[in-house]
Backbone as CSV, one residue per row, in Angstrom:
resi,resn,N_x,N_y,N_z,CA_x,CA_y,CA_z,C_x,C_y,C_z
1,MET,117.768,103.168,95.299,117.479,103.522,94.378,117.581,104.611,94.330
2,ARG,118.141,105.311,92.593,118.030,106.874,92.182,116.756,106.982,91.683
3,THR,116.176,108.590,91.903,115.661,109.219,91.850,115.747,111.064,90.627
4,ARG,115.380,110.566,89.751,115.353,111.425,89.072,114.950,112.457,88.668
5,LYS,114.971,114.130,88.435,113.719,114.527,88.754,113.489,115.067,86.185
6,LEU,112.550,114.960,85.853,112.165,115.309,84.925,111.930,116.417,84.537
7,LYS,111.939,117.461,84.426,111.278,118.449,83.628,110.088,118.524,82.316
8,LEU,109.132,118.623,82.321,108.126,118.612,81.688,107.179,120.000,81.166
9,GLN,107.791,119.943,80.105,107.004,121.725,79.134,105.351,121.837,80.519
10,TYR,104.497,122.625,80.232,103.268,122.738,81.184,102.288,122.761,79.717
11,THR,101.709,121.100,80.477,99.897,120.870,79.148,99.094,121.060,80.729
12,GLU,98.023,121.194,79.788,96.331,120.917,80.194,96.423,119.673,81.050
13,LYS,96.511,118.782,80.246,96.008,117.239,81.220,97.517,117.303,81.883
14,LEU,97.804,117.363,82.139,98.993,118.015,83.392,99.064,118.090,84.237
15,GLU,98.200,119.348,84.384,97.181,120.706,85.637,95.969,119.763,85.999
16,ALA,95.688,118.556,84.898,93.640,118.389,85.479,94.718,117.221,86.096
17,LEU,95.510,116.344,85.880,96.019,115.283,86.295,96.642,115.580,87.645
18,ASN,96.807,116.744,88.352,97.374,117.446,89.567,96.341,117.397,90.211
19,ALA,95.527,118.311,89.702,93.749,119.072,89.545,93.555,117.301,90.820
20,GLU,93.145,116.161,89.963,92.819,115.135,90.760,93.695,114.608,91.759
21,THR,94.614,114.702,91.805,95.212,113.936,92.814,95.379,115.027,93.994
22,ALA,95.258,115.910,93.830,95.019,116.856,94.828,93.269,116.717,95.426
23,SER,92.591,116.592,94.906,91.050,115.669,94.991,91.337,114.775,95.652
24,VAL,92.073,113.644,96.094,92.667,113.117,96.245,92.782,112.619,97.894
25,TRP,94.075,113.855,97.250,94.326,114.079,99.027,93.317,114.960,99.833
26,HIS,92.141,115.940,99.138,91.426,116.743,99.992,89.712,115.283,100.815
27,GLU,89.463,114.352,99.463,88.818,113.556,99.755,89.833,112.463,101.243
28,SER,90.795,112.239,101.247,91.459,111.598,101.663,91.375,112.508,103.352
29,LEU,91.661,113.779,103.064,91.632,114.557,105.363,90.364,114.191,105.232
30,VAL,89.347,114.448,105.089,87.703,114.390,105.022,87.389,112.840,105.222
31,LEU,88.079,111.853,104.976,87.841,110.258,105.047,88.342,109.955,106.468
32,LYS,89.512,110.786,106.389,90.024,111.017,108.440,89.437,111.384,109.302
33,GLU,88.966,112.921,109.210,87.887,113.002,109.764,86.827,111.847,110.657
34,VAL,85.684,111.687,108.876,84.880,110.893,109.299,85.597,109.625,110.117
35,TRP,86.367,108.922,109.460,87.124,107.385,110.502,87.724,107.852,112.186
36,ASP,87.875,109.081,112.596,88.312,109.635,113.382,86.855,109.734,114.452
37,TYR,85.628,109.958,114.485,84.824,110.458,114.489,84.321,109.246,115.000
38,ALA,84.030,108.598,113.891,83.364,107.203,114.161,83.523,106.454,115.128
39,HIS,85.068,106.566,115.664,85.600,105.662,116.423,86.559,106.600,117.563
40,GLY,86.424,107.116,117.441,86.320,108.486,119.034,87.517,109.412,119.444
41,TYR,87.501,109.622,117.812,89.617,110.576,117.346,90.813,110.075,118.423
42,ARG,90.669,108.534,118.361,91.861,107.845,119.166,93.143,107.826,117.796
43,THR,93.761,108.322,117.960,95.640,108.414,117.403,95.987,107.354,117.809
44,GLY,97.362,106.903,116.671,98.626,105.610,116.902,98.623,105.442,115.782
45,GLY,99.705,104.635,115.996,100.277,104.125,114.351,99.469,102.501,114.716
46,GLN,98.848,101.674,115.332,98.073,100.861,115.510,97.057,101.062,114.953
47,ILE,95.805,101.804,115.001,94.758,102.505,114.792,94.918,102.903,113.116
48,ASP,95.952,103.574,112.524,95.931,104.053,111.401,95.590,102.709,109.942
49,ALA,96.258,101.176,109.914,95.995,100.861,109.638,94.666,99.881,109.262
50,PRO,94.005,99.688,110.325,92.561,99.890,109.463,92.079,101.309,109.147
51,CYS,92.121,101.769,109.426,92.278,103.156,108.770,92.345,103.850,107.239
52,GLU,93.552,103.555,106.894,93.876,102.942,105.540,93.263,102.172,105.141
53,LEU,92.713,100.250,104.940,92.518,99.561,104.337,90.904,100.354,103.852
54,TRP,90.146,100.607,104.413,88.852,101.418,104.598,88.906,102.463,103.911
55,MET,89.918,102.961,103.785,90.284,104.809,103.326,90.538,104.673,101.469
56,ASP,90.726,103.100,101.733,91.502,102.915,99.905,89.872,102.245,99.362
57,LYS,89.391,102.007,100.198,88.350,101.072,99.544,86.988,102.293,99.194
58,GLN,87.075,103.171,99.956,85.795,104.288,99.574,86.644,105.509,99.478
59,LEU,88.106,105.625,98.494,88.482,106.640,97.640,88.269,105.967,95.984
60,SER,88.432,104.654,96.335,88.506,103.868,95.057,87.116,103.720,94.357
61,LYS,86.288,104.118,95.231,84.705,104.329,93.937,84.504,105.799,93.971
62,SER,85.003,106.485,93.774,85.083,107.496,93.635,85.083,109.049,93.180
63,GLN,86.361,108.078,92.661,88.175,109.768,92.264,88.504,109.192,90.552
64,PRO,88.384,109.628,89.549,88.870,109.048,88.176,89.923,108.400,87.856
65,LEU,90.439,108.552,89.134,92.438,107.866,88.637,92.163,106.484,88.538
66,HIS,94.056,105.470,88.520,93.667,104.879,88.031,94.215,104.494,89.472
67,SER,93.723,103.018,90.348,93.720,102.936,91.902,95.220,102.711,92.254
68,GLN,96.072,102.767,91.263,97.823,102.562,91.915,98.245,104.343,92.550
69,SER,97.538,105.266,91.387,97.929,106.482,92.296,97.135,106.576,93.170
70,ILE,95.519,106.236,93.519,95.098,106.800,93.920,95.844,106.106,95.951
71,GLN,96.252,104.870,95.693,96.805,104.494,96.483,98.094,105.094,97.241
72,GLU,98.485,105.692,95.904,100.161,106.088,96.180,99.491,107.358,96.898
73,VAL,98.732,108.534,97.012,98.859,109.768,97.285,97.746,109.353,98.968
74,ARG,96.939,108.179,99.210,96.970,107.365,100.055,98.710,107.771,101.263
75,ARG,99.058,107.035,100.593,100.182,105.940,101.434,101.011,107.941,102.494
76,ARG,100.635,108.412,100.972,101.757,109.968,101.246,101.342,110.209,102.782
77,TYR,99.993,110.627,102.225,98.615,111.041,103.279,99.520,110.451,104.908
78,PHE,98.951,109.484,105.103,99.844,108.646,105.639,101.227,108.979,106.344
79,LYS,101.412,108.652,105.379,103.448,108.927,105.924,104.091,109.878,106.081
80,ASN,102.847,111.430,106.374,103.314,112.508,105.958,102.653,112.428,107.890
81,ARG,100.951,112.169,108.454,100.262,111.613,109.776,101.644,111.099,110.838
82,LYS,102.908,110.520,109.874,103.689,109.357,110.851,104.094,110.407,110.968
83,GLY,104.865,110.957,109.917,106.178,112.350,110.970,106.294,112.976,111.371
84,PHE,104.401,113.725,111.584,103.871,114.543,112.473,103.715,114.529,113.544
85,ARG,104.098,113.222,114.424,103.560,112.160,114.854,105.077,111.856,115.829
86,LYS,105.906,111.630,114.682,107.155,111.120,115.531,108.154,112.780,115.504
87,LYS,107.494,113.826,114.307,107.661,115.299,114.945,107.838,116.058,116.264
88,ARG,106.393,115.601,117.237,105.868,116.047,117.812,105.937,115.052,118.868
89,LYS,106.663,113.883,119.041,107.169,113.155,119.565,108.933,113.222,120.095
90,ASN,109.722,114.048,119.473,110.747,114.659,119.726,110.834,115.685,119.678
91,GLY,109.436,116.380,120.409,109.467,117.907,121.003,108.833,119.061,119.962
92,ASP,108.730,118.923,118.529,108.727,119.948,118.253,107.278,120.176,117.923
93,GLU,107.093,121.929,118.257,105.750,122.064,119.108,105.062,122.270,117.848
94,LYS,105.874,123.591,116.551,105.491,123.847,115.701,105.186,123.238,114.348
95,ALA,105.229,121.631,114.535,104.874,120.464,113.584,103.217,120.254,113.587
96,LYS,102.638,120.033,112.648,101.441,120.264,112.212,100.924,119.096,111.793
97,ALA,100.352,118.588,111.643,99.631,116.877,111.337,98.775,118.039,109.852
98,PRO,98.180,117.044,108.869,98.339,117.515,107.634,96.955,117.721,107.260
99,TYR,96.820,119.447,107.512,95.102,119.353,106.924,94.960,120.473,106.069
100,ARG,95.757,121.177,105.046,95.292,121.996,104.235,94.696,121.199,103.027
101,ASP,94.001,121.803,102.821,93.995,121.121,100.865,95.155,121.289,99.795
102,LYS,95.031,120.672,99.029,96.522,120.826,97.901,95.799,121.668,96.449
103,LYS,96.163,122.213,96.289,95.929,122.954,95.239,97.072,121.817,93.753
104,PHE,97.411,121.194,94.404,98.599,120.292,93.325,99.663,119.639,94.532
105,GLN,100.105,118.528,93.506,100.636,117.447,94.431,102.764,117.635,93.723
106,ALA,102.955,117.259,94.844,104.940,117.561,94.167,105.241,116.480,93.512
107,SER,106.025,115.634,93.416,106.397,114.596,92.703,106.209,113.279,93.154
108,VAL,105.998,112.522,92.725,106.356,111.261,93.868,107.199,110.781,93.512
109,SER,107.629,110.087,94.079,108.817,108.812,94.553,108.695,107.829,95.239
110,PRO,109.221,106.583,94.154,109.268,106.012,94.783,109.568,105.293,96.084
């Protein structure tokens, strides 16, 4: 599959969409912390699957975006977490888990 970048002019509507996706990212951070607190801060690949399903239900209630957009942001959040664990496993001591709030989201590729 080929992906092409399309340069768009700045519009307030795109800025608002970008802010809403950043809001979903922030809520994903908060919900992951709630999940970890409730389940004893266990980490691992098998633990993330139920957390993703639970988080998907929680995010859908509170965000103004379409459900597929919310799912994509959540999917990228967990993809970043898996990448972090993989880097740490390979010895990269500087790798950090996703922890920052985002003011914008990078382009999404399928």
